[in-house]
N, C-alpha and C positions, 0 to 999 in steps of 0.2 A: 554526704561525706562518709569516708571510710577511714579506718585506722591503719591501712596499708602504708608502708613508707614510700616517700617520693623517690623515684628511681632516677639516678643521675649517671650519665655516661661522661666520664672525665677523659678528655683526649689531651694527654700531657706526656712528653717524652723525658722530662726532667724528673727523676725519681724523688729527689728531695722536695721539689715543689708539689708533686702529687701527694707525698706523705703528709706535708704540712696542711694541705687543703682537706684531706680526709680527716686528719686529727682535729682540725678546727671545727668541722661539721659535727663530728662525733661528740666533741666536748660541749659545744653550744646547744645542739639539739639532738641529744642521744636518742637513737631509735627512730627518728623521724625521716632520716634519709638513708638510702641504700646506694652506694657508689660503686660503679664498675670502671676500672681504669685500663685504657689502651694507650699505646705509645706512638702509633702512626695513623695517618689518614686511612690507609688501606684497611687496617684493623677496625677502625671506627665505622667505615662503610659496611664492612662485612658484619659487624655486630648489629648495626641498625637494621640489616636485612633479616636478622633472626630474632631480635628482641625489641620490645617497646620500652621507651623511656619518656619521662616527663620533661627532662631537661638535658641538653648537651652542653657541657662546660668545656670549651676547647681553646687551647693555645693556637694562635694563628701561624706560628713558626714551628713546623714539624719536619722530621727528617725527609719525608717524601712529599711535602707541600708547604708553600709559604704564602703569606699575605692573604688577600681577599679570596683567592681561589679555595683556600681551606674552608672558609665559611660557606662559599657558594656550593661546593660539592657536598658538604654535610647537609645543607638546607635542601638541596635537590634530592638527596637520598631519602629524606623524610621531611616534607614540607610542613607537617603537622606538629613537629616537636619544637619546643622552645629552645633557643640557642643563646647562651651567654658566652662572649668571647673573652679570652685572657690575653693581655698584652703587656709589653714592657713599658717602662716610663717614657720611652721615646717613640712609641707607636700608637699614641692616642688618636692621631688623625686617622690611622687605619681602622681603629675600633669604631670611630664615628662613621666612617664609610660603611662598615659592616652593619651598623644600626640603620643607616639609610637603605640598605639592601634587604633588611628584614630581620636582623638580630634583635632580641628583646632587651639586652643589657650588655655592659662590658665591665670588667674588673681589671685593675692594674696590679700586676704582680708586685709584691713588696708592700702594698697598701691594704692587703686583704686580711681582715680578722674574721672571727667566727660570726659575729653579728652581721657584718656587711655581707658575708657570703650567704647566710641564711636569708637575709632580706632580698638579696639579688635573685636567689633561686625562686623564692615565692613570688616576687614581683614578675619575674620572667614568665612563670606559669600563668599568673593572672592576666598579664598583658597579652600573652599568646592566646588565652581563651577569649579575651575581649576582641582581639583582632579576628579570630576565627568566627566569633559571633557576628562581627561586622561584615565579614566576607559572606557568611551564610545569609545574613539579612539582605545584603546587596544582591546575592544570587536569587533569593526568594522574590525580591522586588522585581528583578529582571524577568523572572519566570512569570510573575503575575502580569507584568506589562505585556510580555509576549502572548500570554493566554488571552488577555483582554483584546489585543490587536487581532489575534486569531478569531476570537468570538465576534468582533466587529466585522471582520472579513467574511466570516461565515454568515452573519446576518445580512450583509450586502449581497452575498451570493444567493442566499435564500430568497431575498426580494427579487433579484434578477431571474431566478428560476421560476418564481411565481408569475412574474410578468411573461416570461417565455412560455410557460404552460398556458396562460390565458390567451396569448397570441396563437398558440398551437390550437387551442380549442376554437378560437375565432376562425382560424384557417379551416379547421375541420367543418365548421358550420357553413362557411362559404363554399367549400368543396362539395358538401352534401346537398346544398340547396342552390346557391346562386350560379355555380358553374354547371351543375347538372341540368338546370332548367333550359338554358339555350341549347344544350347538347341534345336534350330530348326533342326539341323542336326541329333540330337538324335531322334527326333520325325519322321523326314523323313525316316531315315534308319530303324528305328524300324517298321514303317508302311510298308516299302518294305519287310522286313523280314516276317512280318505277312501275307502280301498278296501274295508274290511270293514263299516263302519257308516254308510255314506252314506245308506241308507234310513232309519235311525233318527235321523239328524242333522236331517233336514228341510232346507228351503231356507235358512233363516237360519243353522243350524248349519254347513252346507256352506260358506256364505259366510264364517263366522268362521274355519273351518279353512283356507280358501283364503287369507285375509288373513294368518293366522299363518304359512303356508308362504312366502308372498311376503316377509314381514318376516324370516323365517329366512334366506332366500336373500340378501336385502340385507345382513343381518348377516354372512353368510359372505363376501360380496364385500368388505365393509369390513375384516374380519379379514385376508383375503388381501392386500388393498392395503396395510394397515398393516405386514404382514410384509415386503412388497416394499420399502416405505419404509425400514424398519429394516435390511434386509439390504444396503443401499448401503454400510453400514459393516461390519456383522457378517459378511458373506460377500464382502467385497471381495477381488479377485484382484490379483496383481502387474501393474504396467504393462509392456507389451511394445511393440516397434516394429510398426506396422501401417499399412495403407492404408485410410483411412476409406471409400473408394469400394468396396472389396471388402466391407466390413462392410455398407454400404447395399445392395449387390447381394444379400447373404444375406437381409437384411430383406425386400427386394422379392420374393424367392423364397418366403419364408414367407407373405407377404401376397398371393400371386398370385391366389387365389380372390376375395378382397375387392376387389382392383384390377380384375379382370375383371368382377365383378358391378356395379361402378360405372362401368366404362369409363374409369377414371381415367388421366390422363396424368402420368407421373412423369419429370422431367428431372433428371439428375445430372451435375455437372461433374467435372473432375479435382481431385484432392486431393494435398497433400504428405504424405509419410510422417510420422507422429507417434507419441509414446508414449502409450498409453492402456490401460485395462482393456477387453479386447475385448467381454466380456459386457455390461458397463455401457454402453459406447459404442453397442452394438447396441440396448439399451433406449432410449437417448436418441433415436436415429433412428426406431425403431419407434413410440414414443409420439408424436413430432411428426408423422410421416407418417400414422399412423392418425387422429390428431386432425384433420389437414388434410382427410382424406377424409370424416370423420364430420360435421364442422360445416359443412355445405353446404346451401344453399337447395334446395328441392324442384325436381328436374328439371335441375339444373346438373351438367355433367360436371366432376368435380374435376381441378384441375391443381396439381401440386406441383413446385416448382423448388428443387433443392438445389445450392448453389454454395459455393465457397471463394475466399479471397483472402489474401495475406500481411498480417500485422498484428503488433503488439507487445503483449505482455501484461506490464505493468510494465517491467522492464529487459530482458526476454528476447524472442527471436523467437517468433512465434506464428502462428495461423491464424484468420481470421474465417470462420465457417460460417453461412450464411443458409438458412433453410427458409421459403419463401414459398408461400402458397396463394391461391386465389380464392374462399375460403369466405365465411361470414356476417360474419366479423370481430367486433370488440367496441369499445366506447368506450375511448379511450386511458386514461381515468382508472382503469380496472380492470386496467392492465398489470401491476401488482405483485400484486394480489389473486389473479390466476389461478395464481400459483406457490405459494400457501398450501395446505396439505393440506385436502381436503374442501371447498374453495371452488368453487362452481358459479355460472355466470352465467345458466344456463338450467334450467328445471324438468326433473325426471327423466323425465317423460313425453315431453318434446321430444327430448332427447338422453341416451342412457344413460351409465353410468359413475359412479364415486364421487367424482371430482374429486381423485384422488391422483396422476395421471399426470405432470402438469407439476411437482408438488412433487418427485417422484422424479427427474425430469430435472434440475431445479436442483441437487438434492443431489448427483447424480452429477457434474455440471459443476463444482461447487465442490470436490468431492473431487479433481478433476483440476487444481485451481488456476486455473479459468476463471470466466467470468461468462456469464449468459444474460439477454437482455432481449427485450421484445416491442413491436412497433409495429403499430397497426391503426386502423381506423375502421369503423363499422357499414356492412355491405354491401360493403366494399372489400377483403376478405381480411385476412390477417395475415402478418407477417414476424417470425420468431424469429431472433435473432442470437446466436451463441455465439462467445466468444473463448476459445481454448485455447492454452497454451504448446506448442511443438513438442517440447521435452524436459521430462520430469518429473524433479524432484529431491527429495531428502529420504527419510525412512524408508518412504514409501509404495512405493518401488521394491522394498523387501524384504518388504512385507506379503503374507502368504499369504491 
C-alpha cells in the first residue's frame, strides 16, 4: 500500500455537478483523492492517452457523445482502468447495460453524497482488480493448458522420432548385410561366368553378363549412398569446438590428386570457431568441393571459393558459409530439387554419381540447426549458402 492519492478522471460537462462531486470527495476523504475534470469525450480520450488514472467517473450524456457509446469508447481507450458511470434518474437501465459491458459501478445524479461516492470509487477499484486477477488467472490457466498440450505433442513426436530412428537403423542394417549379400553373389558368379565361360557365352552372352555386372555396380553404389544418408543420424558424433578452415584443409589434402589432375583453384577464407560434428562437417565441404570440380564444362579450369561472414540463425549468433564455383550451373527452378535423394539434373553418362551427395549435405546441415540454399544460372556457376549457429544446444551435445 502507498499513501499516494487515488487519481480520478471526472468526465462531466455540467460545471455545478462537477463542483458538487469534487467538494463531496474533498469533504468526506480529504487528501485521499485527486480529481481531474474534463467536459467532453474527446478531452477524456486525449487525457487517458497521456496520464494514468485509477478510476474514470463519467456522465454518459456528453456534448460529443451519448449513451452506451460514451462508456464503450472510454473502456476501449484504457481497458485496465475502473469505470463508474453517472446517470440521471431516468437512465438507470442504461447504467445497468454499462455494468453488463464492463463498468464497475454506477451512481445516480441527485442521490450522490460523499460517503456513497467514496464507497463507489473504492469498490470500483477493488472490483476492477478482482476482475483483472480473474482474467490474468484465466489467461495463465489457458497458457498452462496450451503448454501441457504442446508438451504432450512434443512427447508424442519424440516417441515417433525414436521409432523412426529405430526403423532407419534397421534399414541400415538390412542394407549393409541382407541386401549386399545377394548382390555380392551376383558379382562373384558374374565374374566367374565372364572369366571361365566367356568362350561358351558368345558375343551376345558376354554383353548380357557385362550389363548385369554394370547394374550390380550401380546397385552397390546406391546401397552405399543410402547407408551414408542414413548414418547422418545413426552414426552421429557429439558436437565439438572446431575451426572449419582446418577441416577444409584436411579435405583438400584428401582431394590433392583430384585437384592436381584438374588444375583446380581452391580459395579458402578465414572462419570463426564453431560447434559441429567434425566428420559430418568434413562430408559437407568434401561433397560441395568435389561437385564444384565435377560439374565443369570441357576444358575449363575449376575455381572454387569458400568464404564466411557473420550472420544470425534465428535468435542466435551464426556464420554464413558460401561455396561458389565457375561450373556449368543449373536453372534456378531446380534449386530445391537438387537436394532431394537420387535427383539428377544430368544423365549418368555425362556426370557420374547417384545424386545422394547434396541430400546428405542438407541432412547434416539441418542436424546442426542450420539451412542450405543454392543460387545458380545455366553456364554461370553456382553458389551454395550455409547458415550455421556458432553454438549448438540441446541433446545433440551429448549424442554419441
